[in-house]
C-alpha positions in Angstrom: 16.8 -39.3 -29.3 17.1 -37.9 -26.3 16.3 -34.0 -26.0 18.1 -31.6 -23.4 16.4 -28.3 -22.4 19.6 -26.2 -22.5 20.0 -23.8 -25.6 19.2 -23.8 -29.0 21.4 -26.2 -31.0 21.3 -27.1 -34.6 22.4 -30.8 -33.8 20.0 -31.1 -30.8 16.3 -32.2 -31.3 15.4 -30.5 -28.2 13.0 -27.5 -28.0 15.5 -24.8 -26.6 14.5 -22.8 -23.9 15.4 -19.2 -23.1 17.3 -19.1 -20.0 15.0 -16.2 -18.7 11.5 -16.5 -20.0 9.1 -13.8 -19.1 6.9 -16.6 -17.3 9.6 -17.2 -14.6 8.1 -14.1 -12.9 4.7 -14.0 -14.7 2.3 -11.6 -13.7 -1.5 -11.7 -13.7 -2.8 -9.0 -16.0 -6.0 -8.2 -17.6 -5.4 -10.9 -20.5 -4.4 -13.5 -17.8 -0.8 -13.9 -17.2 1.6 -11.8 -18.8 5.3 -10.8 -18.4 6.3 -9.3 -15.1 7.5 -5.8 -15.0 11.0 -6.0 -13.3 11.7 -3.1 -11.1 13.9 -0.7 -12.7 17.5 -0.5 -11.7 17.8 2.1 -9.1 20.6 3.9 -11.0 18.3 4.3 -14.2 15.5 6.1 -12.1 15.7 9.9 -12.2 14.0 12.2 -9.6 10.3 12.9 -10.6 8.9 16.4 -10.4 5.8 16.3 -8.2 2.5 17.7 -9.3 0.4 19.4 -6.5 -3.0 20.7 -7.0 -4.3 23.1 -4.3 -7.8 23.8 -4.8 -8.7 23.4 -8.3 -5.8 24.8 -9.8 -2.9 22.2 -10.2 0.5 23.6 -9.7 4.1 22.3 -10.4 6.8 22.5 -7.6 9.6 24.2 -9.3 12.1 21.7 -8.2 12.7 18.1 -8.6 11.6 16.0 -5.5 14.3 13.3 -5.0 13.2 9.7 -4.9 12.8 8.6 -1.4 13.4 5.2 0.7 12.6 4.9 4.1 12.3 2.3 7.1 10.1 3.0 9.9 10.2 1.0 13.5 7.5 1.7 16.1 7.1 -0.6 19.1 5.1 0.0 22.1 4.6 -3.5 23.7 7.6 -5.6 24.1 7.8 -9.5 23.9 10.1 -9.9 26.7 9.9 -6.8 29.0 7.9 -6.3 32.1 4.7 -4.1 32.3 6.5 -1.2 33.9 8.7 -1.1 30.7 6.1 -1.0 28.0 5.5 2.2 26.0 2.0 3.6 24.8 2.4 5.7 21.6 5.2 4.5 19.5 3.3 2.4 17.2 0.6 4.8 16.9 3.2 7.6 16.3 4.8 5.3 13.8 1.5 4.9 12.1 0.9 8.6 11.8 4.5 9.1 10.4 4.0 6.5 7.7 0.9 8.4 6.6 2.5 11.7 6.3 5.8 10.2 4.6 3.6 8.4 1.9 1.4 11.3 1.4 1.5 13.3 -2.0 1.9 16.5 -0.1 4.3 15.4 2.8 7.1 13.3 2.2 5.8 12.3 -1.3 7.7 8.9 -0.7 6.2 5.9 -3.1 4.3 3.7 -0.6 6.5 0.6 -1.8 9.5 2.4 -0.9 8.5 3.0 2.8 9.0 -0.2 4.9 7.2 -0.4 8.1 7.9 -2.7 11.3 5.4 -2.3 13.7 5.1 -4.2 16.8 5.7 -7.9 16.6 7.2 -7.4 13.1 10.3 -5.4 14.6 12.2 -8.2 15.5 16.1 -8.3 15.3 16.2 -10.0 12.1 13.7 -8.2 10.3 15.4 -4.8 11.2 18.9 -6.1 10.2 17.1 -7.3 6.7 15.7 -3.6 6.2 19.0 -2.0 7.3 21.5 -4.2 6.2 20.4 -5.5 2.9 17.5 -3.6 1.7 18.2 -0.1 2.0 22.0 -0.5 0.8 20.5 -2.4 -2.2 18.1 0.6 -3.5 19.3 3.7 -2.4 21.4 5.8 -5.0 23.2 9.0 -4.7 20.5 11.1 -5.9 18.0 9.6 -3.5 16.4 10.6 0.2 16.7 7.8 3.0 14.7 8.4 6.3 15.0 5.9 9.1 12.6 6.7 12.0 12.8 4.6 15.0 10.3 5.0 18.2 10.8 2.6 21.2 13.5 1.9 23.6 17.2 2.7 23.4 19.6 1.8 26.1 23.3 1.6 26.9 25.2 -1.8 27.8 28.9 -1.9 28.9 29.4 1.5 27.5 27.5 0.7 24.2 24.4 2.2 22.7 21.5 -0.1 21.2 18.1 0.2 20.1 15.8 -2.2 21.4 13.8 -4.5 18.8 10.4 -6.3 19.8 12.2 -9.4 20.6 15.0 -7.8 22.7 15.8 -10.3 26.2 16.6 -8.4 29.3 19.4 -11.1 30.4 21.0 -10.8 26.9 20.7 -7.3 26.0 23.6 -6.5 23.8 23.1 -9.8 21.8 19.6 -9.5 21.1 19.4 -5.6 20.2 20.7 -3.5 17.3 23.8 -1.9 18.0 23.9 2.0 17.3 27.3 1.6 16.0 26.3 -0.6 13.3 23.5 1.5 12.3 26.0 4.4 12.0 28.2 2.4 10.0 25.3 1.3 7.7 24.1 4.8 7.2 27.6 6.3 6.7 29.1 3.8 4.5 26.6 1.1 3.3 23.7 3.4 2.3 24.8 5.2 -1.0 22.1 8.2 -0.9 23.5 11.7 -0.5 20.5 12.7 1.7 20.2 10.6 4.9 18.3 11.4 7.9 18.0 9.2 11.2 15.2 10.0 13.3 14.9 8.6 17.1 12.3 8.7 19.9 14.2 6.3 22.1 14.8 8.4 25.7 11.6 6.8 27.4 11.1 6.7 31.0 11.0 3.1 32.2 14.7 2.4 31.3 15.4 -1.2 30.4 18.4 -1.4 32.5 20.4 0.4 35.2 23.2 1.8 33.1 20.7 3.5 30.7 20.4 7.2 31.5 19.1 10.3 29.4 22.8 11.7 29.5 24.2 8.0 28.4 21.8 7.5 25.8 22.5 10.8 24.3 26.2 10.7 24.4 25.6 7.4 22.0 23.7 9.5 19.4 26.4 12.2 19.4 29.0 9.4 18.7 27.3 8.5 15.5 29.2 9.4 12.5 28.7 13.1 11.1 27.9 12.2 7.4 24.0 12.3 8.0 21.4 14.3 9.9 20.6 12.9 13.1 17.5 14.3 15.0 16.8 12.8 18.4 13.7 13.8 20.5 15.8 15.1 23.7 18.9 16.6 24.5 21.1 15.2 27.2 19.6 15.0 30.6 16.0 14.8 29.2 13.4 12.4 28.6 10.8 11.9 25.8 7.3 12.4 26.9 4.2 11.5 25.6 0.5 13.1 25.9 -2.6 11.0 25.7 -4.4 14.3 25.3 -2.5 15.5 22.4 -5.1 14.8 19.4 -5.6 11.0 19.9 -2.4 10.4 21.9 1.1 11.3 20.6 4.8 11.5 22.0 5.7 15.4 21.6 8.5 14.6 19.1 6.7 12.6 16.6 3.6 14.9 16.6 5.4 17.9 15.6 7.6 15.9 13.1 4.2 14.8 11.4 3.1 18.4 11.4 6.3 19.5 9.9 6.0 17.2 7.1 2.1 18.2 6.7 3.6 21.5 5.8 3.4 23.6 8.8 7.5 24.0 8.6 7.5 25.4 5.4 8.0 29.1 6.5 11.2 30.4 5.7 11.0 30.8 3.0 7.6 29.4 2.4 8.0 28.0 -1.1 6.5 24.4 -1.4 9.9 22.9 0.0 10.4 21.6 3.4 14.0 21.7 4.1 16.1 20.2 6.7 16.7 23.5 8.4 13.0 24.2 8.3 11.9 20.9 9.7 14.6 21.0 12.4 13.7 24.7 13.6 9.8 23.6 13.5 10.0 20.6 15.5 12.6 22.0 17.9 10.7 25.2 18.9 7.3 23.7 18.8 8.5 20.5 20.9 10.2 23.1 23.5 7.2 25.2 23.9 4.7 22.6 24.2 6.9 20.8 26.8 7.4 24.1 28.8 3.6 25.0 28.8 3.3 21.7 30.9 6.0 22.4 33.1 8.4 19.7 31.3 11.5 20.2 29.4 12.2 18.4 26.2 14.2 19.9 23.2 15.0 17.8 20.1 18.5 17.9 18.9 20.2 17.7 15.5 23.4 16.4 15.1 25.6 15.8 11.9 27.3 17.6 8.6 24.1 18.0 6.8 22.9 20.6 3.7 20.8 22.9 5.2 18.6 22.9 1.9 18.3 19.2 1.9 14.7 18.6 0.6 12.9 16.3 3.0 9.4 16.9 2.0 6.8 19.0 -0.1 4.0 21.4 0.9 1.2 23.1 -1.1 0.3 25.6 1.3 2.4 28.4 -0.2 2.4 27.4 -3.7 -0.3 29.9 -4.8 0.7 33.2 -3.3 4.9 32.8 -3.0 6.5 33.4 0.3 4.8 34.6 3.3 5.9 35.2 6.9 5.7 32.5 9.4 1.9 32.5 11.0 1.2 32.8 14.5 -0.6 29.8 15.9 -3.2 28.8 18.5 -4.7 25.9 20.1 -8.4 24.2 19.6 -9.9 22.0 22.1 -12.7 20.0 20.3 -15.5 18.5 22.3 -18.5 16.4 21.1 -21.9 15.4 22.9 -21.8 11.9 21.6 -19.3 9.0 21.3 -17.5 7.6 18.3 -17.5 11.0 16.6 -14.8 11.2 13.7 -13.3 14.6 13.7 -12.0 16.2 10.5 -10.1 19.8 10.6 -9.7 21.3 7.2 -10.7 18.1 5.4 -8.1 16.0 7.1 -9.1 13.0 9.8 -7.8 13.9 13.1 -9.1 11.1 15.2 -12.1 9.9 17.0 -14.0 12.2 19.6 -16.1 10.9 22.7 -18.2 12.5 25.2 -15.5 12.3 27.8 -12.4 13.1 25.9 -12.0 16.0 24.1 -9.1 16.2 21.4 -6.4 19.1 21.8 -4.8 20.2 18.5 -2.0 22.7 19.0 -0.1 24.9 16.5 -2.8 25.5 14.4 -2.2 28.5 12.2 -4.0 31.6 13.2 -7.0 32.2 10.5 -10.2 30.5 9.8 -10.5 26.6 10.1 -13.2 24.1 9.5 -14.1 21.6 12.0 -16.2 19.0 11.2 -17.7 15.9 13.2 -18.9 13.0 11.8 -20.9 9.9 12.9 -22.4 7.1 11.1 -26.4 7.6 10.9 -26.3 11.2 11.7 -26.1 14.6 10.1 -22.4 15.8 10.4 -21.7 19.1 12.5 -19.6 21.7 10.7 -18.2 24.9 12.2 -15.8 27.5 10.9 -13.9 28.7 13.7 -11.3 31.6 13.8 -7.7 30.7 15.7 -6.4 33.9 17.2 -2.5 33.8 17.8 -1.5 32.5 21.0 -5.2 31.8 22.2 -6.8 28.7 23.1 -10.6 28.0 21.9 -13.2 25.4 22.6 -14.6 24.1 19.6 -18.1 22.2 20.6 -19.5 19.9 18.0 -23.1 19.0 18.7 -24.4 16.0 16.6 -28.2 16.2 17.0 -30.0 15.3 14.0 -30.5 11.8 12.6 -29.7 11.4 8.8 -32.8 11.4 7.0 -32.7 11.0 3.1 -35.7 12.6 1.3 -38.3 10.1 0.3 -38.3 11.1 -3.6 -34.4 10.7 -3.6 -34.7 7.3 -1.7 -37.3 6.2 -4.2 -35.2 7.1 -7.1 -32.3 5.2 -5.6 -34.2 2.2 -4.8 -35.2 1.5 -8.2 -31.6 2.4 -9.6 -30.4 -0.4 -7.3 -32.8 -2.7 -8.9 -31.4 -2.6 -12.1 -27.7 -2.0 -10.5 -28.0 -5.3 -8.4 -30.6 -7.1 -10.4 -32.4 -7.6 -7.2 -31.9 -5.6 -3.9 -28.9 -6.5 -1.8 -26.8 -4.8 0.7 -23.9 -6.8 -0.4 -20.8 -4.9 -1.8 -20.1 -5.4 -5.5 -16.6 -6.5 -4.5 -18.1 -9.6 -2.6 -19.8 -13.0 -3.8 -23.1 -12.1 -5.5 -24.8 -15.2 -7.1 -27.8 -13.6 -8.8 -29.6 -14.0 -12.4 -27.7 -12.4 -14.9 -30.3 -9.9 -16.3 -28.1 -7.0 -16.2 -27.2 -5.0 -19.6 -25.7 -1.8 -20.4 -29.1 -0.4 -21.2 -29.8 -1.3 -17.3 -26.4 0.3 -16.4 -27.1 3.5 -18.1 -30.8 3.9 -16.8 -29.5 3.1 -13.3 -27.0 5.8 -13.6 -29.7 8.4 -14.6 -31.9 7.1 -11.6 -29.1 7.9 -9.1 -28.0 11.1 -10.7 -31.8 12.1 -10.3 -31.7 10.9 -6.7 -28.7 12.9 -6.0 -30.1 16.3 -7.4 -33.1 15.6 -5.3 -31.1 15.3 -2.4 -27.4 16.6 -2.7 -26.4 15.1 0.6 -27.4 11.5 -0.2 -23.9 9.7 -0.1 -25.5 6.4 -1.0 -26.5 7.7 -4.5 -23.2 9.1 -5.3 -21.7 6.0 -4.0 -23.8 3.9 -6.4 -22.9 6.3 -9.3 -19.4 5.4 -8.6 -20.1 1.6 -8.8 -22.2 1.9 -11.9 -19.9 4.2 -13.9 -17.2 1.7 -12.7 -19.3 -1.4 -14.7 -19.3 1.1 -17.5 -15.7 1.5 -17.5 -16.2 5.2 -17.0 -13.4 5.2 -14.8 -13.0 9.0 -14.3 -16.8 9.5 -13.4 -16.5 6.6 -11.3 -13.6 8.1 -9.0 -15.5 11.6 -9.0 -18.8 10.1 -7.7 -17.0 7.9 -5.1 -15.1 11.0 -3.9 -18.2 12.8 -3.9 -19.6 10.1 -1.6 -16.6 10.4 0.6 -17.1 14.2 0.6 -20.7 13.8 1.7 -19.9 11.0 4.2 -15.9 10.9 5.2 -16.6 7.9 7.3 -17.8 5.8 4.2 -15.4 3.2 4.2 -16.9 1.2 1.1 -16.7 4.3 -1.2 -12.9 4.4 -0.2 -12.2 0.9 -0.9 -13.9 1.0 -4.2 -12.4 4.1 -5.2 -9.0 2.6 -4.5 -10.3 -0.2 -6.7 -10.8 2.2 -9.6 -7.7 4.1 -9.0 -5.8 0.7 -9.5 -7.3 0.2 -12.7 -6.3 3.7 -13.7 -2.7 2.8 -12.8 -2.6 5.1 -9.8 -1.8 2.5 -7.1 0.0 5.0 -5.1 -3.1 7.2 -4.5 -5.1 3.9 -3.9 -2.8 2.9 -1.0 -3.1 6.3 0.6 -7.1 5.7 0.2 -6.9 2.3 1.7 -4.7 3.7 4.6 -7.4 6.0 5.3 -10.1 3.8 5.0 -8.3 1.1 7.7 -7.9 4.2 10.1 -11.6 4.1 10.0 -12.3 0.6 9.9 -9.1 -1.4 11.2 -10.6 -5.0 10.9 -12.0 -4.4 7.5 -10.7 -7.4 5.5 -11.6 -6.1 2.0 -9.6 -3.2 2.4 -6.6 -5.2 3.4 -7.1 -7.5 0.4 -7.5 -4.5 -2.0 -4.3 -3.2 -0.4 -2.4 -6.6 -1.2 -3.8 -5.8 -4.8 -2.5 -2.3 -4.9 0.9 -3.5 -3.4 0.9 -6.5 -5.9 0.4 -4.0 -8.7 3.6 -1.9 -7.5 5.5 -5.3 -7.4 6.1 -4.7 -3.7 5.6 -8.4 -3.2 6.3 -8.9 0.7 3.9 -5.8 1.3 1.3 -7.7 -0.9 1.7 -10.9 1.3 1.5 -9.0 4.6 -1.8 -7.2 3.6 -3.2 -10.4 2.3 -2.3 -12.1 5.7 -4.0 -9.4 7.7 -7.0 -9.7 5.5 -7.1 -13.8 5.7 -6.6 -13.4 9.5 -9.6 -11.2 9.7 -11.6 -13.5 7.0 -10.3 -16.7 5.9 -12.9 -17.0 3.1 -11.5 -13.6 1.4 -10.9 -14.9 -1.9 -9.2 -12.2 -3.6 -6.5 -12.0 -0.7 -5.7 -15.6 -1.3 -5.3 -14.9 -5.1 -3.0 -11.8 -4.6 -1.1 -13.4 -1.8 -0.5 -16.5 -3.9 0.6 -14.4 -6.9 2.9 -12.7 -4.7 4.6 -15.7 -3.3 5.1 -16.6 -6.7 6.6 -13.7 -7.8 9.2 -14.0 -4.6 9.8 -17.4 -5.7 10.7 -16.4 -9.3 13.2 -14.1 -7.9 14.8 -16.2 -5.4 18.4 -17.7 -5.7 17.9 -20.0 -3.0 16.7 -23.4 -4.6 15.1 -24.8 -1.4 13.3 -21.5 -0.3 12.0 -21.3 -4.2 10.5 -24.5 -4.1 8.8 -23.8 -0.9 7.4 -20.5 -2.2 5.9 -22.2 -5.0 4.5 -24.7 -3.0 2.8 -22.1 -0.8 1.7 -20.4 -3.8 0.0 -23.4 -5.3 -1.9 -23.9 -1.9 -2.9 -20.3 -2.3 -4.3 -20.8 -5.6 -6.1 -23.7 -4.8 -7.9 -21.9 -1.7 -8.8 -19.1 -4.2 -10.4 -21.6 -6.7 -11.8 -23.5 -3.9 -14.0 -20.4 -2.6 -15.0 -19.3 -6.3 -16.3 -22.6 -7.4 -20.0 -22.2 -7.2 -21.9 -25.2 -7.7 -24.5 -23.6 -9.7 -24.1 -23.5 -13.5 -22.2 -20.3 -14.5 -23.7 -19.8 -18.1 -26.7 -17.9 -16.7 -25.3 -17.1 -13.3 -23.3 -13.8 -12.1 -20.7 -15.2 -9.8 -18.9 -12.2 -8.5 -17.6 -8.8 -9.6 -14.0 -7.7 -9.6 -13.7 -4.7 -11.8 -11.1 -2.5 -10.8 -8.9 -5.4 -9.5 -6.9 -5.3 -12.9 -8.0 -8.6 -14.1 -10.7 -8.8 -16.9 -12.1 -5.1 -16.7 -10.5 -3.6 -19.3 -12.2 -5.9 -21.6 -15.0 -6.9 -19.8 -17.9 -4.5 -18.5 -19.9 -7.6 -17.2 -19.1 -9.4 -14.0 -19.3 -12.7 -15.6 -16.2 -11.7 -17.8 -14.2 -10.4 -14.7 -15.1 -13.9 -12.7 -13.8 -15.8 -15.9 -10.7 -13.9 -16.0 -10.0 -14.4 -12.4 -10.7 -18.1 -12.5 -8.5 -18.3 -15.6 -5.6 -16.3 -13.4 -6.0 -18.8 -10.6 -5.6 -21.9 -12.9 -2.7 -20.3 -14.5 -1.1 -19.7 -11.5 -1.6 -23.3 -10.5 -0.2 -24.3 -13.9 2.9 -22.5 -13.4 3.5 -23.4 -10.0 3.1 -27.2 -10.5 5.7 -26.9 -13.5 7.9 -25.3 -11.2 7.7 -28.1 -8.3 8.3 -30.8 -11.0 4.5 -31.8 -11.8 4.0 -31.0 -15.6 1.1 -33.3 -16.2 -1.1 -31.5 -13.2 0.4 -28.3 -15.1 -0.9 -29.1 -18.2 -4.3 -29.7 -16.7 -4.4 -26.6 -15.2 -3.6 -24.6 -18.1 -6.2 -26.6 -20.2 -8.8 -25.5 -17.2 -7.5 -21.9 -17.5 -8.5 -22.0 -21.3 -12.1 -23.1 -20.2 -12.7 -19.7 -18.8 -10.6 -17.6 -21.2 -10.5 -19.5 -24.5 -8.9 -16.4 -26.5 -6.0 -15.8 -24.2 -2.8 -15.8 -26.1 -0.6 -16.1 -22.7 -2.6 -19.3 -21.7 -1.9 -20.9 -24.8 1.6 -19.7 -24.8 2.0 -21.3 -21.1 0.3 -24.7 -22.2 2.8 -24.7 -25.1 5.7 -24.4 -22.6 4.3 -27.4 -20.6 3.9 -29.5 -23.6 7.4 -28.5 -24.8 9.0 -29.5 -21.5 7.0 -33.0 -21.4 8.3 -33.6 -24.9 12.0 -32.9 -23.8 11.4 -35.2 -20.6 9.4 -38.3 -22.4 10.1 -38.1 -26.0 6.3 -38.2 -27.0 5.1 -37.1 -30.5 1.9 -36.3 -28.7 3.5 -33.6 -26.6 5.5 -32.2 -29.5 2.6 -31.5 -31.8 0.5 -30.1 -28.9 3.1 -27.7 -28.0 3.2 -26.8 -31.8 -0.6 -26.2 -31.7 -0.6 -23.9 -28.6 2.1 -21.7 -30.1 0.4 -21.4 -33.2 -2.9 -20.3 -31.8 -1.1 -17.9 -29.6 0.3 -16.1 -32.6 -2.9 -16.2 -34.3 -4.4 -14.4 -31.1 -1.8 -11.9 -30.9 1.1 -12.0 -32.8 2.8 -8.9 -31.2 3.5 -9.9 -27.7 7.0 -10.0 -26.3 6.3 -13.7 -25.9 5.4 -14.0 -29.6 8.9 -14.0 -30.4 9.7 -17.0 -28.5 6.6 -18.8 -29.9 7.8 -18.3 -33.6 11.2 -19.6 -32.4 9.7 -22.6 -30.8 7.4 -23.4 -33.8 10.3 -23.0 -36.3 12.5 -25.6 -33.9 9.4 -27.9 -33.9 9.0 -28.0 -37.5 12.6 -29.0 -38.2 12.3 -31.4 -35.0 9.1 -33.6 -36.1 10.6 -35.3 -39.3 13.8 -36.1 -37.3 12.1 -37.3 -34.4 9.9 -39.7 -36.3 6.5 -37.5 -35.4 5.5 -36.8 -39.3 5.4 -33.2 -40.7 3.5 -30.2 -38.4 
């Protein structure tokens, strides 16, 4: 009798499959593969109150912060333009705006809601996809929407355009994005009530002869009035850049970023950055900064918008109520050494060199902390009074080689022997094949030694870092984050501490803060493959599959053997396949995911026996760590995840026998994983429906029963019970005997 995989029918001898099983888009979780968490429908999400923590006293903003969506586009180097028309700072400006927009004090936008097209990513097709498909599909009436563009704008045949990366000079109107289309999308297609367009497009080196500053500004003036448009200039002006403005900025974006950092929150100073406050701050400061350099540039606001429209949040005044706007001064910071990272009031500003001081304008009058940090040296710290209207030179002198007190170093060395089993400079996030002699008792002893080392030498960042690691292994997540942040406080350039802190934040469920930490790590080391791989993990946790793939691709580009990058990339591709309605694209995505899982498994297939070996440590990556304080357990969970990914992918591309084998291999690493049994049952179910073999039917029943024994309370358990009931009725009728 032929079985059909359609729906449950009394007359049918097939095993019915639900039209939407959770494993069409399964996720890798601590237990293996579990149900995907679909993004809530935008209309079902309500604005969230934002909790800010100035100092040690958390305060709550007294207003709801609307959910935000943003598109950021920054293009400096154009594919088809000659050297005279290339720009210098739009991409770094866009980077800075992205960082402040996702900051919890600033824009407070969820990182997965900020799509960023930078350089070669900002093609015409990608800009169209984001503006015409993504934004209209997600933004709801109560939301904020921000579109930021830094690059070339131009006028052709009386019409305005924004130039994407792949614009062609001979076909300008056909290869650029129409401003009228942009206006129509924002006015009529994006449903948010609060919409803002920020543009810095009136640069020198115009693309064509028809483009003048006046003509371009006229095009912005013609945009619909139903949203706020803030441009970098007014008519007859061009937009200026300054390589000496901090690390190099366009005037407009520098003060836009400062506004979102809280400097615009002055009238009144109440923790809310409104449209009027932002416009006034950016306009007045850009105009003054330009005038001081004998230039003219005045940002211009257009449109019919609510003056009190909430654009960002600030903590600067939450503790003392309203205050009058503070007067500002300028700091010029110089260093006696190259490669010195400058922090002002705890925020990374940029890198100093002997030949290039950094100019920081518009610092509020009062006392500020300036800190210079260079690897291998004691940091230089100065408190400097900024006087209203005055310029002050801050000289940072890096002089002393960082030396750890010998007793502290000895204690740390003993602790490392217990933490690593043997001394190793390798990060716990990387492959570390060593004998497994570590126990919980060893970890606790190691923690005590590191604590003593830190007590002997409070400036010993490595001891604090190791305390973060050992508490991570002991599953003391709050203590782990505390000590990783202590290591960062001592040495803000400690990239590994930032990455591993992010890992624990992900484990705690705070992927947003992890993304912020990783973004800072990549400012310090832009070619760190582990940071990109962890960023892929964080975006994966947020369900931002494309962002996860982009980050994983960056990690793999830097280091092709980065195993975790291959895993998160593969699983994100599989998620994208599950969501696709294009069957051809879906099969292609599953095939790509399959290759990624295979690459991950190849990279983690160590030849030595794993019974007594410790392969590597992925604590904090969300797999295995909630149940396994040891690295062997995390290794097995990840290997199981890889095999389950292959099982699902092979099943989707029509290879059920291969899928069956991979599910069994997953159980070899995680023999008590109920989800693995459920998936194996599904594969055997499908094989029976296709081949009518009693063996497959009985194996399916065995897998479902085992799954129910292990955990009868999962969402999938209801399906398993249904399938067992169907099989029990089907076995005798199909001539397969009783269950």
